[in-house]
C-alpha positions as CSV (number, residue, x, y, z in Angstrom):
1,M,-9.7,-7.6,-34.0
2,T,-6.2,-7.6,-32.3
3,Q,-5.6,-4.4,-34.0
4,D,-8.8,-2.9,-33.5
5,I,-8.1,-3.9,-29.8
6,Q,-4.9,-1.9,-29.7
7,K,-6.4,1.0,-31.5
8,T,-9.2,1.4,-28.8
9,L,-6.1,1.1,-26.4
10,E,-4.2,3.7,-27.4
11,A,-7.1,6.2,-28.7
12,F,-9.1,6.3,-25.6
13,F,-6.9,4.6,-22.6
14,H,-3.8,6.4,-23.8
15,H,-1.7,3.6,-22.6
16,Q,0.3,1.5,-25.6
17,T,0.4,-2.5,-23.4
18,F,-1.9,-4.7,-21.8
19,R,-1.2,-5.9,-18.5
20,P,-1.2,-10.1,-17.7
21,N,-4.5,-11.3,-19.0
22,Q,-6.2,-7.6,-20.1
23,E,-5.9,-8.5,-23.9
24,E,-7.1,-12.0,-23.9
25,I,-10.3,-11.4,-21.5
26,I,-10.8,-8.2,-23.9
27,S,-10.7,-10.6,-27.3
28,D,-13.2,-12.9,-25.7
29,V,-15.6,-10.5,-24.3
30,V,-15.7,-8.7,-28.1
31,A,-16.3,-11.8,-29.5
32,G,-19.4,-11.9,-27.3
33,R,-18.1,-14.9,-24.8
34,D,-19.0,-15.0,-21.3
35,V,-16.1,-14.5,-19.2
36,L,-15.1,-14.9,-15.4
37,A,-11.9,-12.8,-14.6
38,V,-10.2,-12.9,-11.3
39,M,-7.4,-10.2,-11.0
40,A,-5.5,-8.9,-8.2
41,T,-6.4,-5.3,-7.1
42,G,-3.9,-2.8,-9.7
43,G,-4.4,-5.9,-11.7
44,G,-6.6,-3.7,-14.3
45,K,-9.9,-5.1,-14.1
46,S,-12.2,-2.0,-15.2
47,L,-10.5,-2.3,-18.6
48,C,-11.7,-5.1,-19.8
49,Y,-15.2,-4.3,-19.6
50,Q,-14.4,-0.5,-20.6
51,L,-12.4,-1.3,-23.5
52,P,-14.8,-3.7,-25.3
53,A,-17.9,-0.7,-24.2
54,M,-15.9,1.4,-26.7
55,M,-16.2,-1.3,-29.4
56,L,-19.6,-3.2,-29.1
57,D,-22.7,-2.0,-30.8
58,G,-24.8,-1.0,-28.2
59,M,-24.7,-0.2,-24.0
60,T,-22.2,-1.7,-21.8
61,V,-24.3,-1.8,-18.0
62,V,-21.8,-2.0,-15.5
63,I,-23.6,-3.4,-11.8
64,S,-21.4,-2.1,-9.3
65,P,-22.3,-2.4,-5.5
66,L,-20.6,1.3,-4.0
67,I,-21.8,4.7,-5.2
68,A,-18.2,5.9,-4.6
69,L,-16.8,3.3,-6.7
70,M,-18.8,4.5,-9.9
71,K,-18.5,8.2,-9.0
72,D,-14.7,7.3,-9.6
73,Q,-15.0,5.6,-12.9
74,V,-17.6,7.8,-14.3
75,D,-15.7,10.9,-13.5
76,A,-12.2,9.1,-15.3
77,L,-14.5,8.1,-18.2
78,L,-16.3,11.7,-18.6
79,A,-12.9,13.0,-18.7
80,Q,-11.6,10.8,-21.4
81,G,-14.7,11.8,-23.4
82,V,-16.6,9.1,-23.5
83,R,-20.3,9.1,-22.9
84,V,-21.1,7.3,-19.5
85,G,-24.0,7.7,-16.8
86,T,-25.4,6.4,-13.6
87,L,-28.3,5.6,-12.2
88,N,-28.1,5.5,-8.2
89,S,-30.0,6.6,-5.0
90,M,-28.7,9.5,-4.3
91,Q,-29.5,11.2,-7.8
92,T,-32.1,14.0,-8.0
93,Y,-35.2,12.8,-9.9
94,D,-34.8,15.1,-13.3
95,E,-30.6,13.5,-12.6
96,K,-32.6,10.1,-13.6
97,L,-34.9,11.3,-16.0
98,R,-31.7,13.0,-17.7
99,V,-30.1,9.5,-17.5
100,E,-33.1,7.2,-19.5
101,R,-33.5,10.0,-22.1
102,E,-30.2,9.1,-22.8
103,I,-30.5,5.2,-22.5
104,S,-33.5,5.5,-24.7
105,S,-31.5,7.9,-27.7
106,G,-28.7,5.1,-27.4
107,S,-26.0,7.9,-26.5
108,L,-24.9,6.0,-23.7
109,R,-21.6,3.6,-24.0
110,I,-21.5,2.7,-20.6
111,L,-24.3,2.9,-17.6
112,Y,-23.3,2.3,-14.1
113,V,-26.0,0.6,-12.0
114,S,-26.6,-0.8,-8.5
115,P,-27.4,-4.4,-7.7
116,E,-30.6,-3.3,-6.0
117,R,-31.7,-1.3,-9.0
118,A,-30.5,-3.9,-12.0
119,V,-33.2,-6.1,-10.8
120,T,-36.3,-3.9,-10.6
121,P,-38.8,-4.0,-13.4
122,A,-38.8,-0.5,-14.1
123,F,-35.2,-1.0,-14.9
124,F,-35.7,-4.0,-17.2
125,Q,-38.3,-1.5,-18.9
126,V,-35.5,1.2,-19.5
127,L,-33.2,-1.2,-20.8
128,S,-35.8,-2.7,-23.5
129,R,-35.6,0.5,-25.1
130,C,-32.1,0.3,-25.8
131,R,-29.4,-2.1,-27.4
132,V,-27.4,-3.5,-24.5
133,A,-24.2,-5.2,-25.8
134,L,-22.6,-6.5,-22.2
135,F,-23.1,-6.7,-18.5
136,A,-20.2,-6.5,-16.7
137,V,-20.8,-7.3,-12.9
138,D,-18.2,-6.0,-10.9
139,E,-17.1,-7.3,-7.3
140,A,-18.7,-10.8,-8.5
141,H,-17.6,-12.5,-5.2
142,C,-20.5,-10.7,-3.8
143,I,-22.6,-13.3,-5.3
144,S,-21.4,-16.2,-3.4
145,M,-22.1,-17.3,0.3
146,W,-18.9,-18.9,0.2
147,G,-17.4,-15.6,-0.2
148,H,-16.5,-12.8,2.0
149,Q,-19.1,-10.1,1.1
150,F,-21.9,-12.1,0.4
151,R,-24.8,-9.8,-0.7
152,P,-28.1,-11.3,-1.3
153,E,-29.3,-8.6,-4.1
154,Y,-26.7,-10.3,-5.9
155,R,-28.2,-13.4,-6.4
156,E,-30.7,-11.7,-8.2
157,I,-28.7,-10.7,-11.1
158,K,-29.4,-13.9,-12.9
159,V,-33.0,-12.5,-13.5
160,L,-31.1,-10.0,-16.3
161,R,-29.5,-13.1,-17.8
162,E,-33.5,-14.6,-18.3
163,K,-34.8,-11.4,-19.7
164,F,-32.1,-10.7,-21.9
165,P,-30.5,-14.2,-22.9
166,N,-28.3,-13.1,-25.4
167,V,-26.2,-10.9,-24.3
168,P,-22.8,-11.8,-22.7
169,V,-21.7,-11.4,-19.4
170,I,-18.4,-10.5,-17.9
171,A,-17.8,-11.1,-14.1
172,L,-14.9,-9.8,-12.4
173,T,-14.0,-9.7,-9.0
174,A,-10.1,-9.2,-7.2
175,T,-10.9,-12.2,-4.5
176,A,-12.1,-15.9,-5.2
177,T,-11.5,-19.1,-4.3
178,E,-12.4,-22.0,-6.8
179,R,-15.7,-22.8,-5.1
180,V,-16.6,-19.0,-5.2
181,R,-15.6,-19.4,-8.8
182,E,-18.3,-22.0,-9.5
183,D,-20.7,-20.2,-7.4
184,I,-20.5,-16.9,-9.7
185,V,-20.6,-18.9,-12.7
186,R,-23.7,-21.1,-11.4
187,E,-25.5,-17.6,-10.3
188,L,-25.3,-15.7,-13.1
189,G,-26.0,-18.6,-15.5
190,M,-22.9,-18.3,-17.6
191,K,-22.6,-20.7,-21.1
192,N,-19.5,-21.9,-21.7
193,S,-17.3,-19.1,-19.8
194,R,-13.8,-18.3,-20.3
195,E,-12.0,-18.3,-17.1
196,Y,-9.1,-16.3,-16.2
197,V,-7.5,-16.5,-12.8
198,G,-4.2,-14.3,-12.6
199,S,-1.7,-14.7,-10.0
200,F,-2.7,-13.4,-6.6
201,N,1.2,-12.8,-5.7
202,R,2.0,-9.3,-5.2
203,K,5.9,-9.4,-4.8
204,N,6.4,-5.8,-3.7
205,L,4.0,-6.2,-0.7
206,R,5.8,-7.1,2.7
207,Y,3.4,-8.9,5.2
208,E,4.0,-9.0,8.9
209,A,2.0,-9.6,11.3
210,Y,2.3,-9.8,15.4
211,E,0.4,-10.5,18.5
212,E,-0.3,-7.6,20.7
213,P,-3.5,-7.9,23.0
214,T,-3.2,-4.2,24.6
215,G,-5.0,-2.0,22.3
216,M,-3.1,1.0,23.5
217,V,0.4,-0.5,22.9
218,R,-1.2,-1.3,19.1
219,I,-2.2,2.3,18.6
220,Q,1.5,3.5,19.7
221,K,3.2,1.0,17.8
222,I,1.2,2.0,14.9
223,V,1.7,5.9,15.8
224,S,5.5,5.2,16.1
225,Y,5.7,3.3,12.4
226,V,3.9,6.3,10.6
227,V,5.8,9.2,12.2
228,A,8.8,7.2,11.0
229,N,7.3,7.4,7.4
230,P,5.8,10.7,7.6
231,N,5.4,11.7,4.2
232,V,4.1,8.8,2.3
233,S,0.3,7.6,2.2
234,G,-1.0,5.0,4.0
235,I,-4.2,3.6,5.6
236,I,-5.0,2.1,9.1
237,Y,-7.8,0.1,9.4
238,C,-9.2,0.0,12.5
239,F,-12.3,-2.5,14.4
240,S,-14.6,0.7,15.1
241,R,-15.4,4.3,14.7
242,A,-13.9,5.2,17.8
243,S,-10.5,3.7,17.3
244,C,-10.9,5.9,14.0
245,E,-10.9,8.8,15.5
246,E,-8.4,7.8,18.3
247,V,-5.8,6.8,15.5
248,A,-6.3,10.0,13.4
249,E,-6.4,12.6,16.5
250,R,-3.0,11.0,18.0
251,L,-1.2,10.9,14.2
252,R,-2.1,14.7,14.2
253,R,-0.7,15.4,17.5
254,H,2.7,14.2,15.1
255,R,1.6,17.1,12.6
256,I,0.8,14.2,10.3
257,L,-2.0,15.0,7.7
258,A,-4.5,12.0,8.9
259,S,-8.1,11.6,9.1
260,P,-10.7,9.4,10.0
261,Y,-13.0,7.6,7.7
262,H,-16.4,5.4,9.0
263,A,-19.9,5.4,7.8
264,G,-21.0,7.4,10.7
265,M,-19.5,10.4,9.1
266,P,-21.8,12.5,6.4
267,T,-21.8,11.7,2.9
268,P,-20.0,15.1,1.9
269,E,-17.7,14.6,4.6
270,R,-16.6,11.3,3.4
271,N,-16.2,12.3,-0.4
272,R,-13.8,15.4,0.8
273,I,-11.3,13.3,3.2
274,Q,-12.0,10.4,-0.1
275,E,-10.8,13.7,-2.2
276,G,-8.0,14.7,0.1
277,F,-6.4,11.6,0.1
278,L,-6.2,10.9,-3.9
279,N,-4.7,14.2,-4.1
280,N,-2.5,14.2,-0.7
281,T,-3.5,17.2,1.3
282,I,-4.3,13.9,3.5
283,R,-1.7,11.7,4.0
284,V,-3.1,8.8,6.1
285,I,-6.7,7.3,6.5
286,C,-7.9,5.7,9.9
287,A,-10.6,3.9,8.5
288,T,-13.2,1.1,8.9
289,V,-13.8,-1.7,6.2
290,A,-16.1,1.5,4.3
291,F,-12.8,2.9,3.2
292,G,-10.9,1.9,0.0
293,M,-13.1,-0.2,-2.7
294,G,-12.7,1.0,-5.8
295,I,-9.7,3.9,-4.7
296,D,-7.3,4.0,-7.2
297,K,-4.6,5.7,-5.6
298,P,-1.2,3.7,-6.6
299,D,1.3,5.2,-4.0
300,V,-0.1,3.8,-0.9
301,R,3.2,3.1,0.6
302,Y,1.5,0.7,3.5
303,V,-1.2,-0.7,5.0
304,I,-1.7,-1.4,8.6
305,H,-4.6,-3.3,10.4
306,A,-5.0,-2.4,14.0
307,H,-7.1,-5.7,14.6
308,L,-7.9,-9.1,13.1
309,P,-9.9,-9.1,9.9
310,K,-12.6,-11.4,9.6
311,D,-11.3,-13.5,6.8
312,L,-8.0,-13.7,4.1
313,E,-10.3,-12.8,1.2
314,S,-11.1,-9.1,2.9
315,Y,-7.5,-9.0,4.2
316,Y,-6.0,-9.7,0.8
317,Q,-8.4,-7.0,-0.9
318,E,-7.5,-4.5,1.7
319,T,-3.6,-5.0,1.8
320,G,-3.9,-4.7,-2.0
321,R,-4.8,-1.2,-1.5
322,A,-0.6,-1.0,-1.3
323,G,1.9,-0.6,-3.5
324,R,-0.2,-0.7,-7.1
325,D,3.0,1.2,-8.5
326,G,4.7,-2.1,-8.1
327,K,7.1,-0.3,-5.2
328,P,7.9,-1.9,-2.1
329,S,5.0,-1.2,0.5
330,D,4.3,-2.5,3.7
331,C,1.3,-4.7,5.4
332,I,1.4,-5.1,9.0
333,L,-1.3,-6.7,10.8
334,Y,-1.9,-6.5,14.9
335,Y,-4.2,-9.3,16.4
336,S,-4.8,-11.5,19.9
337,A,-7.2,-14.2,20.6
338,G,-9.5,-11.6,22.0
339,D,-10.0,-10.1,18.4
340,R,-11.0,-14.0,17.6
341,A,-13.4,-14.3,19.9
342,K,-15.0,-10.8,19.2
343,I,-15.4,-11.3,16.0
344,S,-16.8,-14.6,16.6
345,S,-19.5,-13.0,19.3
346,M,-20.3,-10.4,16.5
347,L,-21.2,-13.5,13.8
348,E,-23.4,-15.3,16.4
349,R,-25.4,-11.7,16.8
350,E,-25.1,-11.2,12.7
351,F,-26.1,-14.9,11.8
352,T,-29.4,-16.5,12.3
353,D,-28.5,-19.3,9.3
354,V,-26.9,-21.6,10.9
355,Q,-24.5,-22.5,7.6
356,R,-23.7,-19.1,7.4
357,L,-22.2,-18.4,10.6
358,R,-20.4,-22.0,10.1
359,I,-18.7,-20.6,7.0
360,A,-18.1,-17.2,8.5
361,K,-16.8,-18.6,11.4
362,G,-14.5,-20.9,9.3
363,K,-13.3,-18.3,7.8
364,V,-12.0,-16.4,11.2
365,A,-10.0,-19.7,12.0
366,D,-8.4,-19.7,8.8
367,M,-7.5,-15.7,9.2
368,Y,-6.2,-16.1,12.4
369,S,-3.9,-19.5,11.4
370,Y,-2.2,-16.8,9.0
371,C,-1.5,-14.6,12.1
372,T,-0.2,-17.8,13.9
373,T,1.6,-19.4,11.6
374,S,5.4,-20.8,11.6
375,G,5.6,-20.8,8.2
376,C,6.1,-18.1,5.2
377,R,2.9,-16.1,5.2
378,R,3.0,-15.0,1.7
379,K,2.7,-18.9,0.6
380,L,-0.1,-19.5,3.1
381,L,-2.0,-17.0,1.9
382,L,-1.9,-17.5,-1.8
383,S,-2.4,-20.8,-0.7
384,Y,-6.0,-20.2,0.2
385,F,-6.8,-18.9,-3.5
386,G,-4.8,-21.8,-5.2
387,E,-1.9,-20.8,-5.9
388,D,1.3,-22.4,-4.5
389,I,5.0,-20.7,-4.3
390,S,8.1,-21.0,-2.7
391,P,8.7,-19.0,0.6
392,C,9.0,-15.5,-0.8
393,R,11.9,-13.8,1.4
394,N,9.7,-10.8,2.1
395,C,7.7,-11.7,5.0
396,D,8.4,-11.4,9.0
397,I,8.3,-15.3,9.2
398,C,10.9,-15.5,6.2
399,D,13.2,-12.8,6.9
400,R,13.6,-12.8,10.8
401,S,16.3,-10.3,10.9
402,N,13.7,-7.6,10.0
403,T,11.5,-8.4,12.8
404,K,12.3,-5.8,14.9
405,P,10.7,-2.6,15.1
406,K,12.2,-0.1,13.0
407,K,13.6,2.7,14.7
408,V,12.2,5.8,14.9
409,A,14.1,9.2,14.7
410,A,14.3,11.3,17.6
411,P,12.0,13.9,17.5
412,S,13.6,17.2,16.4
413,G,13.8,20.8,18.4
414,D,15.1,22.1,21.6
415,L,14.2,20.4,25.2
416,P,10.9,22.3,25.9
417,K,9.1,21.8,22.7
418,I,10.2,18.1,23.0
419,V,9.3,17.9,26.3
420,F,5.9,19.4,25.9
421,D,5.4,17.4,22.3
422,A,6.0,14.5,24.3
423,A,3.7,15.3,27.1
424,K,0.8,15.7,25.0
425,D,1.2,12.8,23.3
426,L,1.4,10.3,26.4
427,S,-0.8,12.6,28.5
428,G,-2.1,11.2,31.9
429,Q,-0.2,8.0,30.8
430,M,2.6,8.2,33.2
431,T,3.7,10.4,36.4
432,M,6.5,12.9,36.5
433,S,9.2,10.5,37.5
434,S,8.2,7.9,35.0
435,F,8.1,10.7,32.2
436,V,11.2,11.6,32.7
437,S,12.9,8.4,32.3
438,F,11.0,7.7,29.3
439,L,12.6,10.9,27.7
440,L,16.4,9.7,28.5
441,G,15.4,6.1,27.1
442,L,16.1,4.6,30.4
443,D,15.0,0.9,30.9
444,R,12.1,1.2,33.1
445,A,9.3,-1.8,34.2
446,H,6.5,0.8,33.3
447,T,7.9,2.1,30.0
448,K,8.2,-2.0,29.0
449,S,5.5,-3.5,30.0
450,S,3.5,-0.1,28.3
451,G,4.9,-1.2,24.9
452,L,6.5,2.6,24.8
453,T,9.9,1.3,24.0
454,S,9.1,2.0,20.5
455,H,7.7,5.2,21.1
456,S,9.0,7.7,18.7
457,F,9.8,10.1,22.1
458,Y,11.8,7.5,23.8
459,G,15.0,8.4,24.3
460,A,14.3,11.6,22.6
461,A,15.9,13.9,25.5
462,K,19.0,11.2,26.0
463,D,21.8,13.9,25.3
464,Y,20.3,15.6,28.4
465,G,21.0,15.2,32.4
466,R,17.8,14.5,34.2
467,A,18.3,17.5,36.7
468,E,17.9,19.3,33.7
469,V,14.9,17.2,31.7
470,M,13.3,17.5,35.7
471,G,13.6,21.3,35.6
472,V,12.1,21.7,32.2
473,V,9.1,19.9,33.6
474,Q,9.1,21.7,36.3
475,D,9.0,25.2,34.3
476,L,6.0,24.1,32.2
477,I,4.0,22.9,35.4
478,A,4.9,26.3,36.9
479,A,3.8,28.1,33.4
480,K,0.5,26.0,33.5
481,K,1.3,24.2,30.4
482,L,1.7,21.2,32.0
483,S,-0.2,19.8,35.6
484,L,0.1,16.7,37.6
485,K,-3.0,15.1,38.5
486,G,-4.7,11.9,39.9
487,K,-5.3,10.3,43.6
488,S,-3.1,8.0,44.7
489,V,-0.8,8.4,42.0
490,M,0.0,12.1,40.2
491,K,0.4,11.5,36.5
492,L,1.3,14.3,34.2
493,C,-1.0,16.0,31.6
494,V,-1.5,18.8,29.6
495,A,-3.0,21.4,31.4
496,E,-6.7,21.9,30.4
497,K,-7.0,25.9,28.8
């Protein structure tokens, strides 16, 4: 069997070797055993059911929660010559009918379907007309109330096991505590299942967390970091749709190829942005948590959270989208006690079930403890998933010498350009005098209290005299490119066109 698995790996997936646990998992699945696989993001979960699908007699049914995730995997498999299909709510009636005919004819190797559709009587009827070789439940943590993305419809998947008791099941997830793993096995009725839990330790990821109560300062620090790293890909997770838009706009002012991404955008627009991110025509995505699941982009160099996440599972999964190629990548988090209060208030409105509310609030407390710990962040994070390591030397706590903000190179260009670009980015935040002091890199109270000493334009005109910089500002005002606005305090603004 091992030889057959290796030949299939090379023929269909063009790899020579397996990642940790993949070969053992695939061997068990091909042998007809139930398997629970917990593998870190980038660990190669999809191969654990896609390869067996090429070897088993019949069709593999993959239950997946996101249409975007299905689309990515279906497109990749079709490119490899695999007969694969999907049934989802975005299809036309004719498209669904065509797929159902392919199922009945036995021509499909793999079928992707949502959990809602997978448990309908109509779908049972479709499956009864073909041979089902395997059920693969992706993002299996969604089945557990103790997991971070509990979806009630996942609880109904066990009906498939009742309808098809002899078909093996593989359940896969990137994040699951011991309690969640027990819940998955029980809810799916898995029999004598083999359990594989890989290491959660992504050594190439550097973890940092900084308390920052002021939203404006957080955004400025994020902008400064991105401007210092302009030619790499990154994801910035924001609390709201409005903050996604704001951060993306601020980055675009610095000529960063950035775009917002959130559920309020039309599906074609989100698809366009996702494609742009994958092919590097968009470098930075400013997103709500709606973005990232199933995204197979290996060279994301940083994941920044502009707010406190709701739980450690979500945080680990989202940071896991960085550095999938194994190269050094940054995971930076900004938080405050106010974030925690805001999330708790939101949870109280969301949950009427007392137990689920208690579980959710406990997760927020664990997340906040991660932020405020005085010990190694990686050690605390991994201990949550039951893995024990020594202090990592690659987080801000372990390596205090690297906790200072990264120095940002001063923007280049002639003085009028520097002055105008800085004024455009800071429009309406400073008086003319404070603005000139800021450009000269002078230590002033307003600059320090606003967190602007790490701004990319701070000190950008330090090689010039105050009179020269002030003269350029006045020239731009005379040219009606800048203006002074305000009542008691006149602040410098970009002139309205």
